C-alpha positions as CSV (number, residue, x, y, z in Angstrom):
1,X,-0.1,0.0,0.1
2,X,1.4,3.4,-0.9
3,X,1.0,6.3,1.4
4,X,2.1,8.8,-1.0
5,X,-0.8,10.2,-3.2
6,X,-0.3,11.5,-6.9
7,X,-2.0,14.6,-5.8
8,X,-1.9,16.6,-2.5
9,X,-5.4,17.1,-0.7
10,X,-6.5,20.7,-0.4
11,X,-9.6,22.0,1.1
12,X,-11.3,25.5,1.4
13,X,-10.5,25.0,5.1
14,X,-8.5,22.9,7.2
15,X,-8.8,21.5,10.7
16,X,-6.3,19.4,12.8
17,X,-7.9,17.2,15.3
18,X,-5.0,14.9,15.9
19,X,-4.7,15.9,19.5
20,X,-8.5,15.6,20.4
21,X,-10.4,12.4,21.6
22,X,-14.1,11.3,20.8
23,X,-16.3,12.7,21.2
24,X,-14.8,16.1,20.6
25,X,-13.3,14.9,17.3
26,X,-16.6,15.2,15.7
27,X,-17.8,18.1,17.7
28,X,-14.8,20.2,16.4
29,X,-15.6,19.0,12.7
30,X,-19.3,19.7,13.2
31,X,-18.5,23.3,14.4
32,X,-16.2,23.9,11.4
33,X,-18.6,22.4,9.0
34,X,-21.4,24.9,10.6
35,X,-19.4,28.0,9.9
36,X,-19.0,27.0,6.2
37,X,-21.4,27.6,3.3
38,X,-22.8,24.8,1.3
39,X,-20.2,23.4,-1.1
40,X,-17.2,24.4,0.5
41,X,-14.6,21.7,1.4
42,X,-13.0,21.0,4.8
43,X,-9.7,19.1,5.0
44,X,-9.4,17.2,8.3
45,X,-6.2,15.8,9.7
46,X,-6.9,13.1,12.5
47,X,-5.4,10.2,14.4
48,X,-7.0,7.0,15.6
49,X,-9.4,4.2,14.6
50,X,-12.5,5.6,16.4
51,X,-12.4,9.0,14.7
52,X,-11.3,7.3,11.5
53,X,-14.5,5.4,11.6
54,X,-16.9,7.8,13.0
55,X,-16.3,11.3,11.5
56,X,-16.9,10.1,7.7
57,X,-20.1,8.2,8.7
58,X,-21.4,11.0,10.9
59,X,-20.6,13.6,8.3
60,X,-22.5,11.6,5.5
61,X,-25.4,11.0,7.8
62,X,-25.7,14.7,8.3
63,X,-25.8,15.5,4.4
64,X,-22.1,16.2,3.8
65,X,-20.1,14.3,1.4
66,X,-16.8,12.4,1.8
67,X,-14.6,13.3,-1.1
68,X,-11.2,11.7,-0.4
69,X,-9.6,9.7,2.4
70,X,-5.9,9.4,2.6
71,X,-3.8,7.4,5.3
72,X,-0.6,9.0,6.0
73,X,2.8,7.4,6.9
74,X,2.7,9.1,10.2
75,X,-0.3,7.3,11.3
76,X,-2.5,10.1,10.7
77,X,-5.4,10.3,8.0
78,X,-6.7,13.0,5.9
79,X,-10.4,13.3,5.2
80,X,-11.7,15.9,2.6
81,X,-15.4,16.6,3.3
82,X,-17.8,18.8,1.3
83,X,-20.5,20.7,3.3
84,X,-23.9,19.6,2.1
């Protein structure tokens, strides 16, 4: 599995929640999405299995779109979300 992507993920806004624990991980993402306009993208950097599973699922359930997911060699992951 390659961790280097051919393209760099970029969002209209970025949010680093690598130091947060659940449930604050999604609270921070939700607050960021609430401040955005429909169609804008949010690049989220996170760490851990629980937020990796829960944030994409919960965001989609709330009407947002998961555009990209990327695991990084440092153990973090990047999620690119589009506000619905």
